[in-house]
C-alpha positions in Angstrom: -14.2 17.9 1.9 -10.7 18.4 0.7 -9.2 21.6 -0.7 -6.0 22.5 -2.6 -4.8 26.0 -1.5 -4.1 28.4 -4.3 -0.6 27.9 -5.7 0.0 25.0 -3.4 1.2 21.9 -5.2 -0.5 22.6 -8.5 0.9 20.6 -11.5 3.7 19.1 -9.5 6.4 17.4 -11.5 6.7 13.6 -11.6 8.7 12.3 -8.7 7.8 15.2 -6.3 6.6 13.7 -2.9 2.9 13.8 -2.5 2.0 15.0 1.0 -1.4 15.4 2.6 -2.1 17.8 5.5 -5.1 16.8 7.5 -6.2 19.6 9.8 -9.2 21.9 10.5 -6.7 24.4 12.0 -6.4 27.3 9.5 -3.2 28.4 11.2 -1.5 25.1 10.6 -2.7 25.1 7.0 -1.3 28.6 6.6 2.0 27.6 8.2 2.5 24.6 5.8 1.5 26.7 2.8 4.1 29.4 3.7 6.9 26.9 4.3 6.4 25.0 1.0 4.8 27.4 -1.4 7.4 30.2 -1.0 5.1 32.8 0.5 7.2 35.5 2.0 10.3 33.7 0.8 9.9 30.9 3.4 10.2 27.9 1.1 13.4 25.9 1.1 14.5 22.3 0.6 13.1 19.9 -1.8 9.7 20.7 -3.4 6.6 18.8 -2.2 3.1 18.5 -3.6 0.7 19.4 -0.8 -3.0 18.7 -0.5 -5.2 19.8 2.4 -8.1 17.9 4.0 -10.1 19.3 6.9 -11.5 16.0 8.3 -10.5 12.3 8.6 -13.4 10.8 6.6 -12.4 12.7 3.5 -8.9 11.3 3.7 -10.2 7.7 4.1 -12.5 8.2 1.0 -9.5 8.9 -1.2 -6.5 7.3 0.6 -7.1 3.7 -0.4 -7.6 4.7 -4.1 -4.4 6.8 -4.5 -2.3 6.9 -1.3 0.2 9.8 -0.8 3.8 9.5 0.3 3.2 11.3 3.6 0.4 12.3 6.0 0.8 15.3 8.4 -2.1 15.0 10.8 -3.4 17.3 13.5 -4.0 15.5 16.8 -7.6 16.9 16.9 -9.9 16.6 13.9 -13.7 17.4 13.6 -14.7 13.7 13.2 -12.0 11.6 14.8 -8.7 12.0 16.5 -5.5 12.2 14.5 -4.2 9.1 16.2 -7.3 7.2 15.1 -6.8 8.3 11.5 -3.2 7.1 11.6 -4.2 3.8 13.1 -6.8 3.2 10.4 -4.3 3.9 7.7 -1.4 2.0 9.1 -3.6 -0.9 10.2 -3.7 -1.9 6.5 -0.3 -3.5 6.0 -0.5 -2.6 2.3 -0.1 1.1 3.2 2.3 0.9 6.1 5.0 2.5 4.0 3.2 5.9 4.0 5.1 8.2 6.4 2.9 9.7 9.1 3.6 12.7 11.4 1.3 13.8 14.3 1.0 17.5 15.1 0.0 18.3 18.7 0.6 20.9 21.4 2.9 20.3 24.4 0.2 19.2 26.9 -1.0 16.6 24.3 2.3 14.7 24.2 1.9 13.2 27.7 -1.5 11.9 26.8 -0.4 9.7 23.9 0.6 6.0 24.3 3.5 6.2 21.9 4.3 2.5 22.1 0.8 1.6 20.8 0.4 3.9 17.8 1.9 3.7 14.3 2.9 7.4 13.9 6.5 7.6 12.4 7.2 11.0 14.1 5.5 13.9 15.9 5.9 17.6 16.0 5.0 19.9 19.0 3.6 23.2 17.8 2.2 26.2 19.7 -1.6 26.3 19.8 -1.6 29.1 17.2 1.4 28.9 14.9 1.3 30.4 11.4 2.2 33.4 9.3 -0.2 36.4 9.3 -3.9 35.9 9.1 -5.8 32.9 7.7 -9.4 34.0 7.0 -10.8 35.6 10.1 -8.3 33.9 12.4 -5.3 35.8 13.6 -2.3 33.5 13.6 1.0 34.1 15.4 4.1 33.5 13.2 5.8 30.2 13.6 9.2 30.9 15.3 12.1 30.3 12.8 13.6 27.4 14.8 10.2 25.6 14.8 9.7 26.3 11.1 13.1 24.8 10.4 12.3 21.8 12.6 9.0 21.1 10.9 10.6 21.2 7.4 13.3 18.9 8.6 11.0 16.4 10.3 8.8 16.1 7.1 11.8 15.7 4.9 13.4 13.2 7.3 10.2 11.2 7.5 10.0 10.9 3.7 13.7 10.0 3.5 13.4 7.4 6.3 10.3 5.8 4.6 12.1 5.6 1.3 15.2 4.1 2.9 13.2 1.4 4.7 10.9 0.6 1.9 11.5 -2.6 0.1 8.3 -2.3 -1.9 7.9 -3.1 -5.5 8.6 0.1 -7.5 5.7 -0.8 -9.8 2.9 -1.9 -7.4 4.2 -0.3 -4.2 3.3 -3.5 -2.4 5.7 -4.8 0.3 8.6 -6.8 -1.1 10.5 -9.9 0.1 12.0 -8.5 3.3 8.6 -7.3 4.6 7.0 -10.6 3.4 9.5 -12.7 5.3 9.3 -10.6 8.4 5.5 -10.6 8.5 5.0 -14.3 7.9 7.8 -15.2 10.4 6.1 -13.0 12.9 2.8 -14.8 12.6 4.6 -18.2 12.9 6.5 -17.1 16.0 3.3 -15.8 17.6 1.5 -19.1 16.7 -1.2 -17.4 14.8 -3.6 -19.4 12.6 -3.4 -18.1 9.0 -3.5 -19.1 5.3 -0.6 -18.0 3.1 -1.5 -17.8 -0.6 1.1 -17.6 -3.4 -0.4 -16.3 -6.7 1.5 -16.7 -10.0 0.4 -15.7 -13.5 0.4 -18.3 -16.2 1.4 -17.3 -19.8 2.4 -13.8 -18.7 5.7 -13.9 -20.6 4.0 -14.7 -23.9 1.7 -11.7 -23.3 4.5 -9.4 -22.3 6.6 -10.4 -25.4 3.8 -9.7 -27.8 2.2 -6.6 -26.3 5.2 -5.0 -24.6 6.3 -4.0 -21.2 3.8 -1.2 -20.8 0.7 -3.3 -21.2 2.4 -6.1 -19.2 2.9 -3.6 -16.3 -0.8 -2.7 -16.5 -1.6 -6.4 -16.0 0.8 -6.6 -13.0 -0.8 -3.4 -11.5 -4.3 -4.8 -12.1 -3.4 -8.1 -10.3 -1.9 -6.2 -7.4 -5.0 -4.1 -7.0 -7.6 -6.9 -7.2 -5.6 -9.0 -4.7 -5.2 -6.1 -2.4 -8.9 -5.2 -2.7 -9.9 -8.8 -2.0 -7.6 -9.1 1.0 -8.9 -5.8 2.5 -12.4 -7.1 2.4 -11.6 -10.4 4.2 -12.9 -10.5 7.7 -10.8 -11.5 10.7 -7.5 -9.7 10.4 -5.8 -6.7 8.8 -4.9 -7.2 5.1 -1.4 -8.2 4.1 -0.4 -8.4 0.4 3.1 -8.7 -0.9 4.8 -8.6 -4.3 7.5 -11.2 -4.5 8.6 -9.9 -7.9 7.6 -10.2 -11.5 4.2 -11.9 -11.7 4.4 -13.5 -8.2 2.3 -12.3 -5.3 1.4 -13.4 -1.8 -1.5 -12.6 0.5 -2.5 -13.7 3.9 -6.1 -14.5 5.2 -7.7 -16.3 8.1 -7.7 -20.1 7.4 -11.5 -20.2 7.1 -11.6 -17.3 4.7 -8.9 -18.5 2.4 -10.9 -20.5 -0.1 -13.5 -17.7 -0.6 -10.7 -15.1 -1.1 -9.0 -17.3 -3.7 -12.3 -17.9 -5.5 -12.9 -14.1 -5.7 -9.3 -13.4 -6.9 -9.7 -16.1 -9.7 -13.1 -14.8 -10.7 -12.1 -11.1 -10.8 -8.9 -12.0 -12.8 -10.7 -14.1 -15.4 -13.4 -11.5 -15.8 -11.0 -8.6 -16.4 -7.8 -10.0 -18.1 -9.3 -10.8 -21.5 -9.8 -7.1 -22.1 -6.1 -6.6 -22.3 -5.9 -8.7 -25.4 -6.6 -7.5 -29.0 -9.9 -8.8 -30.4 -8.3 -11.4 -32.6 -6.4 -13.0 -29.7 -9.4 -12.7 -27.4 -11.7 -14.5 -29.9 -9.0 -17.2 -30.5 -8.5 -17.6 -26.8 -4.7 -17.7 -27.3 -1.6 -15.9 -28.6 0.3 -17.5 -31.5 4.0 -16.8 -31.0 7.4 -18.4 -30.8 8.4 -20.2 -27.6 11.9 -20.1 -26.1 13.1 -22.8 -28.5 12.0 -20.7 -31.5 9.0 -23.0 -32.2 5.7 -21.5 -33.2 3.0 -22.5 -30.6 -0.2 -21.3 -29.1 -0.3 -19.7 -25.6 -3.7 -19.6 -23.9 -4.9 -16.4 -22.3 -3.3 -15.5 -19.0 -4.5 -17.3 -15.9 -3.7 -17.1 -12.2 -2.6 -20.1 -10.2 -2.8 -19.9 -6.4 -1.1 -22.2 -3.9 -2.3 -22.1 -0.3 -0.4 -23.3 2.8 -2.0 -23.1 6.2 -0.5 -22.6 9.7 -2.8 -24.0 12.5 -0.8 -24.5 15.7 -4.0 -25.2 17.7 -4.6 -28.2 15.4 -1.1 -29.4 15.6 -0.2 -28.2 12.1 2.5 -25.6 12.6 5.0 -24.3 10.1 8.5 -24.2 11.6 9.6 -21.1 9.8 9.1 -19.0 6.6 11.4 -21.2 4.6 9.1 -24.2 5.2 6.1 -22.1 4.2 7.8 -21.0 1.0 9.0 -24.6 0.1 5.5 -26.1 0.7 3.9 -23.4 -1.4 6.4 -23.9 -4.3 5.5 -27.6 -4.3 1.7 -26.9 -4.3 2.1 -24.3 -7.0 3.5 -26.9 -9.4 0.2 -28.8 -9.0 -1.8 -25.6 -9.6 0.2 -24.8 -12.8 -0.4 -28.3 -14.2 -4.1 -27.5 -14.4 -5.7 -25.6 -17.3 -7.0 -22.1 -16.6 -7.1 -20.2 -13.3 -7.3 -22.2 -10.2 -6.3 -22.5 -6.5 -4.8 -25.6 -4.7 -4.5 -26.2 -1.0 -1.6 -28.1 0.6 -3.7 -31.2 1.6 -0.7 -32.6 3.5 -1.8 -30.3 6.2 -5.4 -31.5 6.4 
């Protein structure tokens, strides 16, 4: 189970980095508490909102619902290794922007295959390193140089993650740079995949009438339901990106693409009517002025999905990301000509 140490990140102000410490080591927990809560005058640097978990399973139960900005993980946990936890988290492309640090002792460094794990940094700590006692465990104080280094590494990991992150500020999904890099990587490795572009119809009319706040709620909902669907697809780690505005992309295995699109469409159509007022919902449309100032009726929002496949083994390869994007834009025109939510495959590839 997780615990929040007394006076340790309670009621953190908006914008303060959210950090999770994952350890069963009371000494490490006491160390981090002292460094960031101000016990003994030890706190310095920018404030951080810390939460402590004593096992990996508890982290996984909550991580995918509300991910933190950083994970500080002990190499050894009661139910799994710290490396395994980091790999499970980072294996989901949707959450690769979360900074991760691995804490281990000096002998443990040589036993880690650093080229094959997704930790962003590591920190070597003595076996027992913390301020005076934690429960019944006598903990040696952390030497000042190591305390300074730990604070600096955590701060640097957060700064580095923010600098590299091109994610949408609203949905936190990877943005254009990450999307292009990921898709081009699949093409270069000659991997079979389906690339789906999702676009919301009549979103502008909704946003104009109901305001940006409710519009943002729709964008967040769309991001969550696409990400949830992608994570449940078999065959490869999830990738979902937010191109911008009401445009999204997601990647699935070719043979899972149609089922994934069907589920996204079904979930969207089931939930979105609830965002409208009763009168508009019963009418099935918004009555508003269009861009030319004419009064017209706008149907309830729908999602249009265009799907392009890469299948090198079948002789149907995409040359580069630009081709994938162009093909998808052409197919999306067909999808948006239809009424209601739908998905359309690029049949030129079949």
